[in-house]
VOFIKOL-713192 format. One line per field, with one value per residue (C-alpha): x negated, y, z; residue number from 1; residue in three letters. Coordinates in pm, whole numbers. Each point is the difference from the previous one (the first is absolute). Layout:
REM residues N
px = (X/...)
py = (Y/...)
pz = (Z/...)
i = (NUM/...)
aa = (ALA/...)
REM end
This chain:
REM residues 278
px = (3129/-176/-92/363/113/-263/98/365/-79/-204/275/275/-185/-51/370/96/-236/139/353/-97/-169/287/146/-209/-330/-83/-239/193/-109/-374/11/189/-254/-283/189/58/-366/-100/233/-140/-357/84/166/-311/-212/223/-15/-378/-95/26/-192/-246/-330/-182/7/-95/318/211/-157/29/367/60/-160/217/313/-102/-40/350/138/-161/126/349/-21/-119/320/224/-143/88/-271/-349/-49/-273/-296/-122/293/-218/-215/285/-95/-369/80/209/-277/-260/210/55/-372/-86/257/-166/-343/127/147/-327/-188/237/-30/-379/-2/238/-215/-308/192/110/-360/-118/273/-87/-365/96/216/-286/-240/252/48/-376/-22/280/-172/-329/165/173/-328/-185/273/-28/-370/-323/-199/-342/55/306/174/353/21/193/320/-20/-73/318/208/-104/-35/315/-54/-362/86/261/-251/-299/-109/-234/-62/-366/-127/-357/-215/-357/-257/-265/147/-28/-363/-78/189/-194/-335/16/244/355/-91/-114/309/220/-202/53/376/13/-209/204/321/-126/-91/338/175/-184/108/361/87/51/377/-46/-270/45/-220/207/-267/-357/-170/307/153/295/42/268/-72/184/-315/52/-366/-236/-334/-60/-379/-14/248/-203/-320/167/143/-331/-226/-89/-17/-163/-327/163/69/375/213/370/240/298/339/272/366/274/197/363/240/247/-257/-42/-305/-145/26/-176/-276/-43/-36/-260/-173/-27/-155/-247/-112/-44/-212/-223/-118/-246/-211/-324/83/105/-287/-295/-265/26)
py = (-1110/71/345/85/-137/204/319/-62/-42/324/210/-173/74/358/42/-148/237/298/-102/-40/338/182/243/-137/176/364/14/-243/150/2/-349/-142/155/-164/-330/11/80/-291/-232/128/-58/-356/-57/116/-225/-303/66/46/-307/-260/213/212/-176/301/-62/355/132/-255/91/372/-29/-211/270/261/-207/-43/377/47/-258/169/336/-149/-153/333/159/-276/-35/267/-124/-55/-363/-69/238/-96/197/305/-135/-43/299/-92/-354/133/232/-272/-242/261/78/-371/-45/285/-153/-341/147/178/-329/-182/272/-11/-378/13/265/-217/-295/207/116/-361/-107/285/-103/-360/111/207/-294/-231/247/24/-379/-24/259/-188/-332/161/154/-330/-179/237/91/-180/-39/49/295/164/10/-126/-374/-197/16/380/26/-185/188/337/-112/159/331/25/-95/275/266/-138/-19/-296/-313/-100/-348/-39/-310/4/-166/-225/50/-368/-9/312/-144/-326/170/281/-145/68/323/149/-147/181/318/-21/-35/292/231/-78/55/335/110/-115/192/318/-41/-117/79/-272/-22/-96/-268/-364/-302/-288/-270/-79/242/118/345/190/377/237/339/281/103/-43/40/-207/-110/-361/18/292/-173/-322/185/182/-319/-188/300/-112/-376/-14/-116/-333/-75/53/148/49/-99/225/-73/254/5/259/20/-85/-12/-206/-271/-298/47/-341/84/334/-154/-273/260/191/-329/-90/340/-57/-337/154/267/-270/-92/287/-27/135/357/-98/-236/171/157/380)
pz = (2773/330/-121/-80/337/186/-186/76/371/6/-152/196/324/-113/-74/339/186/-191/94/365/6/-167/248/288/-63/31/-298/-219/-335/72/149/-297/-234/195/-8/-375/-69/222/-195/-331/123/102/-337/-185/223/-72/-376/9/206/-280/-251/194/62/140/377/91/-162/186/334/-77/-89/307/220/-168/69/364/27/-143/243/301/-121/-27/350/134/-130/133/353/256/235/-137/98/-255/30/-347/-143/39/-286/-250/-214/11/-118/-287/-109/39/-202/-271/-22/-16/-278/-193/56/-107/-318/-69/46/-236/-263/25/-33/-297/-164/45/-142/-300/-58/17/-246/-237/14/-69/-295/-140/35/-166/-286/-44/-2/-256/-219/30/-85/-295/-115/41/-195/-297/-2/-68/320/-159/-232/157/-339/-51/-61/-264/204/31/-372/-95/258/-146/-360/-142/180/-113/-358/-6/106/-194/-360/8/203/30/80/129/43/131/-224/154/347/92/-104/207/297/-20/-58/258/253/108/178/-330/-167/251/-51/-375/41/244/-218/-310/199/126/-351/-127/277/-95/-359/42/370/263/-54/-364/43/97/50/-136/6/101/-240/-191/38/-140/-24/-131/-153/-173/-191/-372/-90/210/-145/96/-27/242/229/-6/83/286/155/4/65/353/-67/-344/162/83/-365/34/-275/-50/-277/-60/-151/-61/-96/-8/326/-65/300/-204/-69/229/231/-92/-371/44/209/-259/-276/200/86/-368/-70/282/-140/-344/166/152/-352/6/316/-128/96/351/80/-169/220/19)
i = (1/2/3/4/5/6/7/8/9/10/11/12/13/14/15/16/17/18/19/20/21/22/23/24/25/26/27/28/29/30/31/32/33/34/35/36/37/38/39/40/41/42/43/44/45/46/47/48/49/50/51/52/53/54/55/56/57/58/59/60/61/62/63/64/65/66/67/68/69/70/71/72/73/74/75/76/77/78/79/80/81/82/83/84/85/86/87/88/89/90/91/92/93/94/95/96/97/98/99/100/101/102/103/104/105/106/107/108/109/110/111/112/113/114/115/116/117/118/119/120/121/122/123/124/125/126/127/128/129/130/131/132/133/134/135/136/137/138/139/140/141/142/143/144/145/146/147/148/149/150/151/152/153/154/155/156/157/158/159/160/161/162/163/164/165/166/167/168/169/170/171/172/173/174/175/176/177/178/179/180/181/182/183/184/185/186/187/188/189/190/191/192/193/194/195/196/197/198/199/200/201/202/203/204/205/206/207/208/209/210/211/212/213/214/215/216/217/218/219/220/221/222/223/224/225/226/227/228/229/230/231/232/233/234/235/236/237/238/239/240/241/242/243/244/245/246/247/248/249/250/251/252/253/254/255/256/257/258/259/260/261/262/263/264/265/266/267/268/269/270/271/272/273/274/275/276/277/278)
aa = (UNK/UNK/UNK/UNK/UNK/UNK/UNK/UNK/UNK/UNK/UNK/UNK/UNK/UNK/UNK/UNK/UNK/UNK/UNK/UNK/UNK/UNK/UNK/UNK/UNK/UNK/UNK/UNK/UNK/UNK/UNK/UNK/UNK/UNK/UNK/UNK/UNK/UNK/UNK/UNK/UNK/UNK/UNK/UNK/UNK/UNK/UNK/UNK/UNK/UNK/UNK/UNK/UNK/UNK/UNK/UNK/UNK/UNK/UNK/UNK/UNK/UNK/UNK/UNK/UNK/UNK/UNK/UNK/UNK/UNK/UNK/UNK/UNK/UNK/UNK/UNK/UNK/UNK/UNK/UNK/UNK/UNK/UNK/UNK/UNK/UNK/UNK/UNK/UNK/UNK/UNK/UNK/UNK/UNK/UNK/UNK/UNK/UNK/UNK/UNK/UNK/UNK/UNK/UNK/UNK/UNK/UNK/UNK/UNK/UNK/UNK/UNK/UNK/UNK/UNK/UNK/UNK/UNK/UNK/UNK/UNK/UNK/UNK/UNK/UNK/UNK/UNK/UNK/UNK/UNK/UNK/UNK/UNK/UNK/UNK/UNK/UNK/UNK/UNK/UNK/UNK/UNK/UNK/UNK/UNK/UNK/UNK/UNK/UNK/UNK/UNK/UNK/UNK/UNK/UNK/UNK/UNK/UNK/UNK/UNK/UNK/UNK/UNK/UNK/UNK/UNK/UNK/UNK/UNK/UNK/UNK/UNK/UNK/UNK/UNK/UNK/UNK/UNK/UNK/UNK/UNK/UNK/UNK/UNK/UNK/UNK/UNK/UNK/UNK/UNK/UNK/UNK/UNK/UNK/UNK/UNK/UNK/UNK/UNK/UNK/UNK/UNK/UNK/UNK/UNK/UNK/UNK/UNK/UNK/UNK/UNK/UNK/UNK/UNK/UNK/UNK/UNK/UNK/UNK/UNK/UNK/UNK/UNK/UNK/UNK/UNK/UNK/UNK/UNK/UNK/UNK/UNK/UNK/UNK/UNK/UNK/UNK/UNK/UNK/UNK/UNK/UNK/UNK/UNK/UNK/UNK/UNK/UNK/UNK/UNK/UNK/UNK/UNK/UNK/UNK/UNK/UNK/UNK/UNK/UNK/UNK/UNK/UNK/UNK/UNK/UNK/UNK/UNK/UNK/UNK/UNK/UNK/UNK/UNK/UNK/UNK/UNK/UNK)
REM end
């Protein structure tokens, strides 16, 4: 309300001065132009005051308005009573330059703020990606976990021929005998070998020493696969049991895993090959 009242007073005073000057001033047109620009400058200042927090811009615009006022008084007064009127143009130029500098400062600050926000967004995106990765991957081996397996189950079954189920033999005994560090090493080495055979996107650790893998290979020799998976950990007496079932995207994931699990337990019946000394 105060803002509207102040603006009304500015333009009412401007109109009154124009009426008083009409026909009574030699350079009426130039003076009226100066007067209107002064009124416009004050209007901009009134509009900016509630929103502009940059003090330099306020001071700069105020200096510019003072320059306009002195320039206007210089036109109106026949006798130069105020010596400072000689600096009216300099004040206008100074105010204009300060306004430009203030705008440059604001733009620079905004640019720095935008850069900081972009950096924060990038960091947040990285954090979100890390959280998403941690939520769907096994921390020790880096393979997808049980959740990731079920999320991608239908897609992988569609593009695969077989679903393999792996269980490490004698892993608990090796873990107890050699320590947890060796147990972790065994899991990592088996995961790395599995990744080389099936690719990381198709392998999952769904339990302590249980793994699942999808493949489009129709002919895959289990003995060769078993030897490859335990090649680097055979010295610890660890073997691997393998179960297999046809990948069917229309079948329930739990049913398919159960079928492969049954095949894996049947495979455990013959351990002599996997545990015998080379």
